[in-house]
C-alpha positions as YAML, in Angstrom:
chain: A
units: angstrom
residues:
- id: 1
  name: UNK
  ca: [-9.58, -91.25, 208.43]
- id: 2
  name: UNK
  ca: [-6.77, -93.79, 208.21]
- id: 3
  name: UNK
  ca: [-4.48, -91.24, 206.59]
- id: 4
  name: UNK
  ca: [-4.91, -88.84, 209.50]
- id: 5
  name: UNK
  ca: [-4.23, -91.56, 212.06]
- id: 6
  name: UNK
  ca: [-1.02, -92.67, 210.33]
- id: 7
  name: UNK
  ca: [0.25, -89.14, 209.64]
- id: 8
  name: UNK
  ca: [3.37, -88.24, 211.59]
- id: 9
  name: UNK
  ca: [3.13, -84.96, 213.41]
- id: 10
  name: UNK
  ca: [5.75, -82.51, 212.15]
- id: 11
  name: UNK
  ca: [7.72, -80.81, 214.89]
- id: 12
  name: UNK
  ca: [10.66, -78.47, 214.79]
- id: 13
  name: UNK
  ca: [11.99, -76.86, 217.94]
- id: 14
  name: UNK
  ca: [15.22, -75.47, 219.34]
- id: 15
  name: UNK
  ca: [16.42, -77.46, 222.33]
- id: 16
  name: UNK
  ca: [19.71, -75.65, 223.00]
- id: 17
  name: UNK
  ca: [22.01, -73.09, 221.35]
- id: 18
  name: UNK
  ca: [25.62, -73.04, 222.47]
- id: 19
  name: UNK
  ca: [29.14, -72.02, 221.56]
- id: 20
  name: UNK
  ca: [31.00, -75.24, 220.75]
- id: 21
  name: UNK
  ca: [34.44, -73.80, 219.97]
- id: 22
  name: UNK
  ca: [36.07, -70.45, 219.33]
- id: 23
  name: UNK
  ca: [39.55, -69.24, 218.50]
- id: 24
  name: UNK
  ca: [41.02, -65.77, 218.04]
- id: 25
  name: UNK
  ca: [44.57, -65.09, 216.84]
- id: 26
  name: UNK
  ca: [46.30, -61.76, 216.33]
- id: 27
  name: UNK
  ca: [49.85, -62.69, 215.30]
- id: 28
  name: UNK
  ca: [50.94, -59.11, 214.49]
- id: 29
  name: UNK
  ca: [49.91, -57.45, 217.73]
- id: 30
  name: UNK
  ca: [50.94, -55.12, 219.25]
- id: 31
  name: UNK
  ca: [52.81, -53.60, 216.28]
- id: 32
  name: UNK
  ca: [49.65, -53.62, 214.13]
- id: 33
  name: UNK
  ca: [48.05, -51.17, 216.56]
- id: 34
  name: UNK
  ca: [50.94, -48.72, 216.14]
- id: 35
  name: UNK
  ca: [50.59, -48.29, 212.41]
- id: 36
  name: UNK
  ca: [48.26, -45.71, 210.93]
- id: 37
  name: UNK
  ca: [45.14, -46.35, 208.90]
- id: 38
  name: UNK
  ca: [44.78, -50.00, 207.99]
- id: 39
  name: UNK
  ca: [42.55, -51.47, 205.33]
- id: 40
  name: UNK
  ca: [42.72, -55.24, 205.53]
- id: 41
  name: UNK
  ca: [41.24, -57.71, 203.08]
- id: 42
  name: UNK
  ca: [38.88, -60.09, 204.84]
- id: 43
  name: UNK
  ca: [38.04, -63.62, 203.80]
- id: 44
  name: UNK
  ca: [34.91, -65.33, 205.07]
- id: 45
  name: UNK
  ca: [34.42, -69.09, 205.05]
- id: 46
  name: UNK
  ca: [31.16, -70.73, 206.15]
- id: 47
  name: UNK
  ca: [30.28, -74.37, 206.53]
- id: 48
  name: UNK
  ca: [27.77, -76.36, 208.47]
- id: 49
  name: UNK
  ca: [27.72, -79.92, 209.67]
- id: 50
  name: UNK
  ca: [25.08, -82.20, 211.08]
- id: 51
  name: UNK
  ca: [25.11, -84.97, 213.66]
- id: 52
  name: UNK
  ca: [21.99, -86.98, 214.35]
- id: 53
  name: UNK
  ca: [21.81, -87.81, 218.03]
- id: 54
  name: UNK
  ca: [19.29, -89.96, 219.87]
- id: 55
  name: UNK
  ca: [15.81, -90.07, 218.41]
- id: 56
  name: UNK
  ca: [14.80, -86.90, 216.64]
- id: 57
  name: UNK
  ca: [17.52, -84.65, 218.14]
- id: 58
  name: UNK
  ca: [19.97, -83.17, 215.64]
- id: 59
  name: UNK
  ca: [23.12, -81.19, 216.36]
- id: 60
  name: UNK
  ca: [23.81, -78.56, 213.73]
- id: 61
  name: UNK
  ca: [27.20, -76.83, 213.81]
- id: 62
  name: UNK
  ca: [27.80, -73.61, 211.90]
- id: 63
  name: UNK
  ca: [31.52, -72.93, 211.49]
- id: 64
  name: UNK
  ca: [32.52, -69.38, 210.58]
- id: 65
  name: UNK
  ca: [36.13, -68.49, 209.79]
- id: 66
  name: UNK
  ca: [37.23, -64.91, 209.17]
- id: 67
  name: UNK
  ca: [40.77, -63.95, 208.27]
- id: 68
  name: UNK
  ca: [41.86, -60.33, 207.91]
- id: 69
  name: UNK
  ca: [45.10, -59.82, 205.98]
- id: 70
  name: UNK
  ca: [47.13, -56.81, 205.04]
- id: 71
  name: UNK
  ca: [49.93, -57.24, 202.49]
- id: 72
  name: UNK
  ca: [49.63, -61.04, 202.80]
- id: 73
  name: UNK
  ca: [50.21, -60.86, 206.56]
- id: 74
  name: UNK
  ca: [47.47, -62.02, 208.90]
- id: 75
  name: UNK
  ca: [46.07, -59.27, 211.11]
- id: 76
  name: UNK
  ca: [43.59, -61.53, 212.86]
- id: 77
  name: UNK
  ca: [42.01, -64.92, 212.42]
- id: 78
  name: UNK
  ca: [38.73, -65.94, 214.04]
- id: 79
  name: UNK
  ca: [37.19, -69.40, 213.89]
- id: 80
  name: UNK
  ca: [33.96, -70.06, 215.68]
- id: 81
  name: UNK
  ca: [31.65, -73.05, 215.91]
- id: 82
  name: UNK
  ca: [28.13, -72.06, 216.89]
- id: 83
  name: UNK
  ca: [25.99, -75.10, 217.53]
- id: 84
  name: UNK
  ca: [22.44, -75.96, 218.34]
- id: 85
  name: UNK
  ca: [20.36, -78.94, 219.28]
- id: 86
  name: UNK
  ca: [17.16, -79.11, 217.28]
- id: 87
  name: UNK
  ca: [14.27, -81.51, 217.67]
- id: 88
  name: UNK
  ca: [13.17, -82.33, 214.15]
- id: 89
  name: UNK
  ca: [10.37, -84.88, 213.74]
- id: 90
  name: UNK
  ca: [8.08, -85.82, 210.89]
- id: 91
  name: UNK
  ca: [10.24, -84.39, 208.10]
- id: 92
  name: UNK
  ca: [11.93, -86.54, 205.49]
- id: 93
  name: UNK
  ca: [13.96, -86.29, 202.31]
- id: 94
  name: UNK
  ca: [14.37, -82.90, 200.71]
- id: 95
  name: UNK
  ca: [12.31, -81.15, 203.37]
- id: 96
  name: UNK
  ca: [14.58, -82.49, 206.16]
- id: 97
  name: UNK
  ca: [17.72, -81.60, 204.18]
- id: 98
  name: UNK
  ca: [16.47, -78.02, 203.70]
- id: 99
  name: UNK
  ca: [15.84, -77.67, 207.44]
- id: 100
  name: UNK
  ca: [19.32, -79.00, 208.26]
- id: 101
  name: UNK
  ca: [21.10, -77.10, 205.46]
- id: 102
  name: UNK
  ca: [19.30, -73.77, 205.57]
- id: 103
  name: UNK
  ca: [16.79, -73.22, 208.37]
- id: 104
  name: UNK
  ca: [19.02, -74.29, 211.28]
- id: 105
  name: UNK
  ca: [22.17, -72.41, 210.14]
- id: 106
  name: UNK
  ca: [19.94, -69.35, 209.67]
- id: 107
  name: UNK
  ca: [18.88, -69.64, 213.33]
- id: 108
  name: UNK
  ca: [22.50, -70.05, 214.52]
- id: 109
  name: UNK
  ca: [24.03, -67.25, 212.45]
- id: 110
  name: UNK
  ca: [23.01, -64.24, 214.61]
- id: 111
  name: UNK
  ca: [24.58, -65.90, 217.65]
- id: 112
  name: UNK
  ca: [27.80, -66.57, 215.73]
- id: 113
  name: UNK
  ca: [27.78, -63.04, 214.35]
- id: 114
  name: UNK
  ca: [27.55, -61.49, 217.82]
- id: 115
  name: UNK
  ca: [30.30, -63.72, 219.22]
- id: 116
  name: UNK
  ca: [32.63, -62.95, 216.31]
- id: 117
  name: UNK
  ca: [32.06, -59.19, 216.63]
- id: 118
  name: UNK
  ca: [32.79, -59.41, 220.35]
- id: 119
  name: UNK
  ca: [35.99, -61.45, 219.87]
- id: 120
  name: UNK
  ca: [37.36, -59.06, 217.25]
- id: 121
  name: UNK
  ca: [36.58, -56.01, 219.34]
- id: 122
  name: UNK
  ca: [38.12, -57.59, 222.46]
- id: 123
  name: UNK
  ca: [41.18, -58.27, 220.32]
- id: 124
  name: UNK
  ca: [41.62, -54.50, 219.98]
- id: 125
  name: UNK
  ca: [40.31, -54.13, 216.43]
- id: 126
  name: UNK
  ca: [37.59, -51.77, 215.18]
- id: 127
  name: UNK
  ca: [33.99, -52.88, 215.17]
- id: 128
  name: UNK
  ca: [33.42, -55.70, 212.69]
- id: 129
  name: UNK
  ca: [29.95, -56.09, 211.23]
- id: 130
  name: UNK
  ca: [29.37, -59.43, 209.55]
- id: 131
  name: UNK
  ca: [26.71, -58.92, 206.90]
- id: 132
  name: UNK
  ca: [23.60, -61.13, 206.82]
- id: 133
  name: UNK
  ca: [23.93, -64.39, 204.92]
- id: 134
  name: UNK
  ca: [21.23, -65.87, 202.68]
- id: 135
  name: UNK
  ca: [21.43, -69.52, 203.72]
- id: 136
  name: UNK
  ca: [18.50, -70.42, 201.45]
- id: 137
  name: UNK
  ca: [20.50, -69.28, 198.41]
- id: 138
  name: UNK
  ca: [23.65, -71.05, 199.64]
- id: 139
  name: UNK
  ca: [21.70, -74.26, 200.18]
- id: 140
  name: UNK
  ca: [20.16, -74.11, 196.69]
- id: 141
  name: UNK
  ca: [23.57, -73.37, 195.16]
- id: 142
  name: UNK
  ca: [25.10, -76.38, 196.95]
- id: 143
  name: UNK
  ca: [22.23, -78.63, 195.76]
- id: 144
  name: UNK
  ca: [22.67, -77.44, 192.17]
- id: 145
  name: UNK
  ca: [26.40, -78.07, 192.38]
- id: 146
  name: UNK
  ca: [25.79, -81.59, 193.71]
- id: 147
  name: UNK
  ca: [23.34, -82.28, 190.88]
- id: 148
  name: UNK
  ca: [25.74, -81.03, 188.21]
- id: 149
  name: UNK
  ca: [28.60, -83.05, 189.70]
- id: 150
  name: UNK
  ca: [26.39, -86.15, 189.80]
- id: 151
  name: UNK
  ca: [25.42, -85.54, 186.15]
- id: 152
  name: UNK
  ca: [29.11, -85.13, 185.25]
- id: 153
  name: UNK
  ca: [30.01, -88.38, 187.05]
- id: 154
  name: UNK
  ca: [27.19, -90.20, 185.25]
- id: 155
  name: UNK
  ca: [28.51, -89.00, 181.88]
- id: 156
  name: UNK
  ca: [32.05, -90.21, 182.58]
- id: 157
  name: UNK
  ca: [30.95, -93.73, 183.54]
...
């Protein structure tokens, strides 16, 4: 009985999803639109950050940067910060870190993906489809990298 009374209720809910910042640059327009078939190389960079606000409210920010280059010249550059306020209560340690590092970015990604596609298309470029991202795998990879770096630091000291 005492265990049930002292147990903290686990809660996870989305309070707000919003666009925090966005930037679109097309330094080679309009001449890029006058050339024929173009096949740019695109680079994708993802990162997320976390700010704990009052109580059990957490702001998670997913930053997505996409740069399209052709012959080392930038065709377009998009940087977008998709954010959300999440109420996270009753979770601790690894479980909380997994929610912050994987679950929340996974919720935010479709919103970022739609905004990025819209920005690129409004910039005059062909439809851009950002493929789904496995945030669970990225989170596990980051944890493994942290563990191996910590093991390497322990060996050098």
